[in-house]
N, C-alpha and C positions, 0 to 999 in steps of 0.2 A: 788555666788558659790552654787551649789546644795548641799543640805545636804542629806546624805545617811542613812536614818533610816531603821530599819528592815521591817517596813511597806512598805516603798517605794521599798526596794529591792524585797519583795514578790510581789508587784504590778507589777513591771517591768518584773519579771519572768512570772507572769500570762499573761501579755501583752494583746493581742486583745481578748482573751477568756472572761475575765472579763467584758470588755467593751461590747462585743456582748450580753452578758446576760443582762446587764443594759438597753441596747438599745431595746432589744426585749420586756422586761417586761413592762417598763413604759415610754418610751422616743421616741422622733423623732429625727433622725439624721439630722444634718445640710446638706443641699444640697451640693453635690460635685461641686466645681467650675471648670471652664475649666483651663487647664494649662496656667501658666503665661509665659510671654515672657522671664523671667530670667531662665527658665529651671528648677527651684527648684520644689520639690514636693509640692503639694497643700493639706494641712490638713483641712478637714471640721470639724468645731466644732459642736457638737450636744448635746442634753439633753432633758429633759422633756418640753413639751410645756407649762405646767403650774404646779406650786407646791402650795398646799393648806396648811395653817397653822392653827393650833388650836388657838382659840382666847386667848388673854392674860388673865390668870385666876385671879379671885378675891383673891386668896390666893395660896401660894406655887409657885414653879418654873414653868415657861412656857414649854411646851412640844416642842421638836424640830423636824423638818423634815430635811431630807438630799437632797441636790441638787448634783446629780451626772453628771458630764460633760464628754463627750467622744470626742476622736479625730479619725477621719477616714482618711486613706491615701489610697484610692481605686485605684489609678493610679499606684502604685509600684508593682514591681514583687518580688517573693521570691528570696532572695539573695541580695536585695537592702538595708539590714539592716545597720543602722548607730547608733552605741550604744554610741557615744561620744558627738555629738552635743547637746548643751543645748537650751531650749526654755522656754519662760514664757507664761503664760495664765493669762490675766488680766480681772477682773470683776469690771465693772463700777456699784457701788452700790447706786449711787445718786438717781436713779429712785425708790428705796424702802425706802427712808428716811422717818421715821415716820410710815412705814408699817411693816418692819421686822428688826430685828437685826441679825448679821452674826458673827459666830465664826468658828473655826476649831479645830480638835483634836490636842492634845499635840504633837503627832508623825507625824503631817502633814508636808508636804513640801510647805504649803501655809501660807501666812501672811496677816492679815487684818489691814489696816491702814486708819482710817476715812472712806471715801466712796469709798474705793478701796480695793480689795483683789488681791493678786498676787501669783501664784503658779509657782514654778520653778521645771523643770524636765530635764531629759537628754534622748536622743535616739530617732531616727525617723526611724520607719520601717513600712512595709506593714500592712494594715488592720486596725482593730478597737483596741483602747485601752482606759483606763479610767485614770483620774487623781484624786487626792484626793477630797472628798466630802467637800462641805461647809455645815455648820449646820445652819439652819434658824429657828428663833422663832419670834412670833408676838411681835412687839415693844409695850412697856408700853404706854398706851394711845391710841393705835390703836382701831378701831371698826370694827366689822364684816362687811365684804364687801369692806374694804379698799384694794387697789390693786396697784402694780407697776411692773416695768420691770427691769431686770438685762441684760446688754449687755456685751458679752463675746468676747474678742479678743485675738489674739496670736501674738507672734513675736519670730523670730530666724534667724540667718544667714544662716541657712541650710533649711529653708522651708518658704512658705507663708501660711497664714491661712484665711479661710473664717469666717466672724463673726457669732454670734448667739445671739438671744435674747429670753429670757424666762420670763414668767409672774409669780408673786407671789401674792397670795390673801389671806386675813385672812377670815377663815371659809370655809365651803364647805361640800359636801356630803362625807360620809365615808361608801362606799359599802363593806360589809363583807360577804364572801361567807361561808356558813355552810358546814362542812364536812359530806359527806354521808357514812353510814356504809355498804359498798360493801362487798360481799363475794369474796374474792380475790383468792381462790383456786377453779378453774372451770373446767368444761368439755366442749368439743365441743357441741354447740347446746344450752347451757345454756343462759337464759334471765334474766336480773335483771331490776327492775324499778329504775329510777333515779329522784326522786322528788326534783329537784334542788331548794334550798331555800337560800335566801339572805336577809340581812337587811341593812338599811341605819342608821348608828349610828353617822351620822354627825350633822352639824348644818343647813344644807340646803337640799332642795329636789334635786334629780337627775332628770333632764328632758329627760327621756328615758335611757335605759340601753343597753349595748352591751355585750351579753352572748357569750363567747368563748368556743367552744368545740373542743378539739384536741385529736384524738384517732389513735392508731396505727393499722397496717394492719389486726391484728387477731380480731379486735372488729368492730362493725358496729352498727349504729343507723339507722334502716330501714327507718323511716319517714324522708323525705326531706322537711323541712318546707319552706313555701313560703317567709318568712321574713328572711331567712338565706342564706348566700353566702358560697359556698363550693369550697374548693380547694383540689385537689388530688395531692399530691407530688409536686415536681418541685419548682421553685424560690418562696419564700414567704411563704412556708410551712416548715415542718421539713424534707422534702425530700421524696423520694420514700418509700412508706410503711406507710404514714401518710395522714390522712384527717383532714382539718381544717374547721370548721363551725363558721361563725361570724353571730350572730343572733341579729338584731335590734328590740328591744322590746319597743313599744311606751307606754307613760304614764308618770305622775309625781310620782316619787317614794319618798315618803315624809320622812323627818327625823323622827326617832324613830319608823319607820314601819318596819315590816318584810314581805317578799313576796315569794311566791312559784309559780312554774309553774302550770297553770290550768290543764294541763295533763302532767303527768311525762313522761320523756324520756324512751326509752326502749334501754338497752345496750345488744347487742347480741354477743355471743362468736362463731366466724366462725370456719371453718375447717382449716384456716390458723394460728390459734392462738397458741402461745407457752408462750413467755414472752411478755406481752403487757401493755400499759399504757393509762390511760384516764385522761385528764387534763380539768378542768372546771373552768371558771373565769368569773368575772363580773366587767364592768367598765361603767362610765357614757358615753352615746352615743353621743360624740362630734365628729365634723369633724376631729380634730387632733388625737383623740384616734382611729377612724376608719383607718385613714391613717397609723398610727403606727402599728396597728395590721395586716393590709393587707400587709405591706411591699412591695408593688408593685406587689403582686401576681395575676395572673389571677383567676377568679372565676366564678362559675355558680350558679344562684339562684335556689332554690328548687321550686317545683310545688305543694307541699302538703299543709296541713292546716297551719294556722298562729300560731306561738308559742306565748303564752300570759302568763303573770305573774299576780297573784292575791294576795291581802293582806291577811295575816293571823294574824296580830296583828294591832290594832289601832294606828296610828301614833300620835306622840306628836305634839301640836300646836307650830307653829313657822315660820320662814321665809322660803320662797320657791325659793329664787334666786338661780341661777346656780353657780357652783364653782368647783374646782379641788377636788380630793380625799385626805382626810386628812391622810389616812394611806394605800398606794398602796400595802403594803406587805401582806395584809390579804384578797386580792381580788380573790384568787384562791386556789384550792386544786388539788391534783393528786392522782390516785389510781393505784396500780400495780396489775396485774392479771397473775396468773401462771396456765396454762392449761395443762392437761394431753394430750400430742400429740407428734408426731414424725415428723422428716424430713429426707429424704434419700439423702445424699451427694454421688454423683456418679463421680468418677475420669474418665478422658479420656486421652488417650495418643495419639501417632501418629506413622506413619510409613514413613521413609524418606530414600532416596537412593542418593548415589553420589560417584564419584571416589575419590581416595586419593587426598587431597589438596583442595578439593572443600568445599564450605560453603553452608549449607542448613538451612531452617527455619522449625522448628518443633512447632506445635501448640498443646499445652497441657493445661489441666485445670480441672475444675469440674463443675457440675450442681447440683443444689438443686431441686430434683424431688418431694419435698413436702411430705405431703400436707402442712406442717407449714412453715412459715418464721421464722427465728431465729434472734433475736436482743437483745444484752446485753445492754439495754437501760440506765441502772444505771451505770455500771462499765465502759462502753465505750471501753471494751477490744475486741480484734478480736474474731470472732466467731470460725474461724478455720485457719489452715495453710496448704498450699500446699507444699509438701516435694518432691523434684526432685533430684534424683541421676543421674548424667551425665553418659551416656553409655560409656564403656571402648573404647578407640581408638578415642575419639572425644574431642574437647575442646569447651566450650562455648565462643563465641566471642562477643555476645550482649545478654543482658537480660532485661526484664521489670524492670522499676524503682522500683516497689513495692517489688521486690525480693532481697534477700541478700545472699551473699555467706557464707557458713559454712564449717566446717571441714568434713572429710569423715564420722566421728561418730556423726555429727550433732551439734557439739559444736561451740563456738564463734570463729570467724575468723576476726582478726584486718584488714587484707589486703583484701579490697573489689575491688580492681582494677585487680588483677591477676586472671586468670581462676581458678575456684574452682572445687572440685569434687562433690559438693552438694549445692543446693540452697533451701532456703525456702522463701515462699510468703505468708504473712498474709492477710486475708480478712479484710474488715472494721468491724465495730461493729454490722453490721446486714447484712443478706443475705436473699434476697426475694425467695419466692417460684418461681421456673423458672429462678432465677439468679444464679450467680456463678462467676468464674474467667476464662477468656480466656488469656492465657499467651504464646506469642511467644518467643522462644529462637532461636538464630542463633548458629549453631554448625559447626566447622570446622572438616572435616573427616581426622584424621591424619594418619590412617592406615586402610587398608581394613580388615574388620572383618564381616563375614556373620552372621546376626541376633544378633549383639551386642544390649543389651537392658539396659535401665535405668528405674527404678520404679518412678511412678508418684502417690503419696499418699496424699489424704486429710485426715488430722488428727486434733486432738486438738492443741491449740497454744503451750502447753508445751510438751517438748520431753519426759519427764518422766511420763506423763499422756496423751497418745495419743488418748484415746477413745473419741469420740464424744457422749455426753450423750444422745442426742436426736435421734441418728441414730441406728436403730435397724437391719439394713442391712449392716454390716461391710464388707461383702464379695466383695462389689463392690466399696470400698474405695480406691483400688489400681488398676492402670493400667500401661501400659509400653509404652515407647518410643523405637521403634525398628528401627535399622539402617541396611539397605541392608538386610532385612529379607524377608522370604517367608511366614510367618505366618500371622494370622489375629488377634493377640492378643493385638492390640494397642488401641482398642476402649474403653473399660471399664472393671472394675473388674467384676467377676462372671463367668458364664459358658462359654461365648464366648470370652470376653476381659479380660485383667488384670490377666490372668492366668499364671501359671509357665510353660513357654515353649509350651503352647497350650495344656496342658494336660487336661483342663477342670476342674481342681481343684483350688479352691481359693488360692491365694498365700498369703504370709505374707508381711505386709508392712515393709519398712525399719525400723530397730530398732537399738539401741546402748544403752550403759550404761548411766544412767543419768548424765548430765553435768550441775553442778551448774551455769555455766555461761549462760546457756539458760534461767534460771529462778532465777535471783538474789534475788527475794522477797521471794522465797521459797514456793509460792502458787501452787496449783495444778490445777487450772482452773479458769474460769471467775467467778468473784464475783458478786452476784446480791444482794447486801445489800440495805437496804432501804434509804440509804443516797444518796443524788443527787451528780453526778459526775460533775466536772468542765470541763470535756472534751466537753462538749457541743455537748457535743455533738458532737460533733464533727462530726464524718462522719457517713453517713448512709448505707443502705444495698447495697450490690454489686448485680449488675444485668448483664445480658448479653444475647447473642443470644443463638442458640441451641448448644448442646454439640458437641465437636469435631471441632468447627469452629475456625479459626485463629482470629487474631486481638487482640488488647490489652483489658484488662478487662474493661468492662463497669460497672462503680461503681456509686452507688447512695449515699444518705446521710440521716441518721435519725436525723440529725440536720441541717440545711440550710447553712452549711459552704461552701460546694463546689459550690454553686450557685451564688456567688457574695455577695455584702455588704447586700442586704436585706435579702437573703437567710441565711447568716451567722447570722444576728440578730435574725431571729425567729427560727432558728434551734437550736442554742445553748441557746437561750433566757430563756425558762421557767425552764430548769434544773438549769442553772446558777442563775437564778432569786431566786430559793429556797435557794441556798447558801448565796446570798446577803440578802435575808429576814432574815435568821437565824442570820447573822451578825448584822443586824439592831435590831433584838429582843433582842439580848444579851446586847446592850447598855442600861445603865440606862436612864429612862425617864427624 
């Protein structure tokens, strides 16, 4: 019988997001298996390719490492959730006898008996998820370099599982990235040097390192190094608006030594900058680590100079054999940049015509005319909301999935199936320069009315605080959908479109008294705190074609979630990795 601990309940609520973060940060997912003849879902077991353990100490308690295992159900669709079916995951520990000891936390749903550990859980749903960690310590009497494997299998009446094997080794490198003192309040055109420095505080040398550089759209590293592979958005990166560079730096990086780049990187603030992030990480350059970090993404090699690292501290004498990283939680840092800049969000409407009883399609939306892209990379909250008031005499018969019905005053409406007088459509957590939303609505013309109009306004996500803080041109935030009209006021706000009856004067966007149900938390806008959000990231910037065009919104992702399993892993990965790292740091050694 599954035990329902608070920890387990929280983990199940977090579901695939936590698993995605662990997978992206330091693990390789098990390969998805073909569907079985039984027709049951196939869950791929995954985890780190190798876990390194601190050698057994001469005195005191041994330090533990965590083994996090993930389950991936890539073939399932949203709506296929099964919250009742139980399953077990079994760890065969016989291969690490004499190498490592295994324990679990008191609140865990796992039990260790002899050379076997069994984790019991409940629920089978789409995507990635995690199960409870195992705590590994070097066994008394073990020696540096001792190694063994753990085989992981699963069983359930509601699914089949692909097995997974991971290696455990005593001793290893411990690459530690030093934090750089960036100036985080910036202006367009600023340049900062980034003399990335790292140390090996482990017991063994690292045979080559893999330097990871991830930076959002408002930042650039002008030099494209020839030993770096670059991915621009798309699967395997954080999504549109992000660049990922993986740089293979050759050499033996000795235990006890500290290294820095022979030539510091240059971080440039571009005219697209607003809220931006730079993440820099270091790992041993193994084939498994390269595969995990690339996550199947296509890349292009640079053509510039070779990026090199040179020692700045004499290494200690000792063994130089390869091994895993003793503490993968200190391998990276991230910096946030806030740039003085603006973005111009321009609403566009449409002009439709039809007889009574006919149904027409209206294409409305907005474009970000830049220069900045806007991404709430920490909070994961929507950048903006498109607010559409239905023209009188018409009824919405079909709407985009991302839009929800509200009351005439903009408040919460429980009934989402019946036609509503007003609709709101949130953007994702980022909007690219040149991006936006294209939203087709189908309307039935119930009665003939010449020039009936409905406002189309792009505003802040909260009704009681509609101002867009980055937009200094609010006059073009409202446009109109005109039914059977003769005017030309449907294109955009300002002097030609989005005006009140074609008068040329900017009109006022729809307003109403604040409705607490629109903002239960009481916040007044997106929060950009320094704490990492577990939304992974979730989704990235919205993109699309030129303004005024029909078609559904073309959306991107600042986190790799919408691009499949690999994209989900790397997109949510580094942000969720920070939360997992803080959890690990909070545990007593």
